[in-house]
C-alpha positions in Angstrom: -10.5 -29.2 11.8 -8.7 -26.9 9.4 -4.9 -26.8 9.8 -4.9 -22.9 10.0 -7.8 -22.9 12.6 -6.0 -25.5 14.6 -2.8 -23.5 14.6 -4.6 -20.3 15.6 -6.3 -22.3 18.4 -3.1 -23.7 19.7 -1.4 -20.3 19.6 -4.4 -18.7 21.4 -4.3 -21.5 24.2 -0.6 -21.1 24.5 -1.0 -17.3 25.1 -3.8 -17.9 27.7 -1.6 -20.5 29.6 1.4 -17.9 29.6 -1.1 -15.2 30.8 -2.3 -17.5 33.7 1.3 -18.5 34.6 2.3 -14.8 34.7 -0.6 -13.8 37.0 0.2 -16.7 39.3 3.5 -15.2 40.1 3.8 -13.5 43.4 4.2 -10.6 43.2 2.8 -10.1 39.7 4.9 -8.0 37.5 2.8 -5.3 36.0 4.9 -5.0 32.7 5.0 -8.7 32.2 1.3 -9.0 32.9 0.5 -6.3 30.4 2.6 -8.0 27.7 0.8 -11.3 28.5 -2.6 -9.7 28.1 -1.6 -8.0 24.8 -0.5 -11.4 23.5 -3.8 -13.0 24.6 -5.7 -10.2 22.8 -3.5 -10.7 19.6 -4.0 -14.4 19.6 -7.7 -14.0 20.2 -8.0 -11.6 17.2 -6.0 -13.8 15.0 -8.1 -16.8 15.9 -11.4 -14.9 15.1 -9.8 -13.7 11.8 -8.8 -17.1 10.7 -12.3 -18.6 11.6 -14.0 -15.9 9.7 -11.7 -16.3 6.7 -12.2 -19.9 6.5 -15.8 -20.4 7.6 -17.4 -17.0 7.4 -18.4 -17.2 11.0 -18.5 -14.0 13.2 -15.9 -13.8 16.0 -16.8 -15.9 19.0 -15.7 -13.0 21.2 -18.4 -10.4 20.0 -20.7 -9.0 22.7 -18.6 -10.2 25.6 -19.3 -8.5 28.8 -16.8 -6.2 30.2 -16.0 -7.4 33.9 -15.5 -3.8 34.8 -19.1 -3.0 34.5 -21.7 -4.3 36.6 -24.9 -5.8 35.2 -27.1 -2.7 36.0 -24.7 -0.4 34.1 -24.7 -2.6 31.1 -28.5 -3.0 31.1 -28.8 0.9 31.3 -26.3 1.3 28.4 -28.2 -1.2 26.3 -31.6 0.3 27.1 -30.2 3.7 26.1 -28.8 2.3 22.8 -32.0 0.6 22.0 -34.0 3.8 22.7 -31.7 5.8 20.4 -32.2 3.0 17.6 -36.0 3.4 18.1 -35.9 7.2 17.9 -33.9 7.0 14.8 -36.0 4.5 12.9 -38.8 6.8 12.1 -36.4 9.4 10.7 -34.9 6.7 8.4 -38.4 5.6 7.4 -39.4 9.2 6.5 -36.3 9.6 4.3 -37.1 6.5 2.4 -40.8 7.2 1.7 -40.0 10.8 0.3 -40.6 11.2 -3.3 -38.4 12.9 -5.8 -39.8 16.2 -7.2 -41.4 15.9 -10.6 -39.5 17.2 -13.6 
């Protein structure tokens, strides 16, 4: 494993462990939990950036489901997105096939 990838991974794991420790406290302190969450996000973004820089592989965190949305809502949003793409595709094709006026 690359030294930079390994360092980013260790930083990410440490941020996750700190986050878990903060959330295990009773009562959970909101400000402390928010800071720990921000650190996890920062470490995750850094890990993804380092992996992409060294291996040109997309982020492992793309298309992760949002736990605040249920499956039906997600499926509905995805169907709407796909429908919009299909409706726009003929418009894009029409623009490509148009010929330039003769001079």
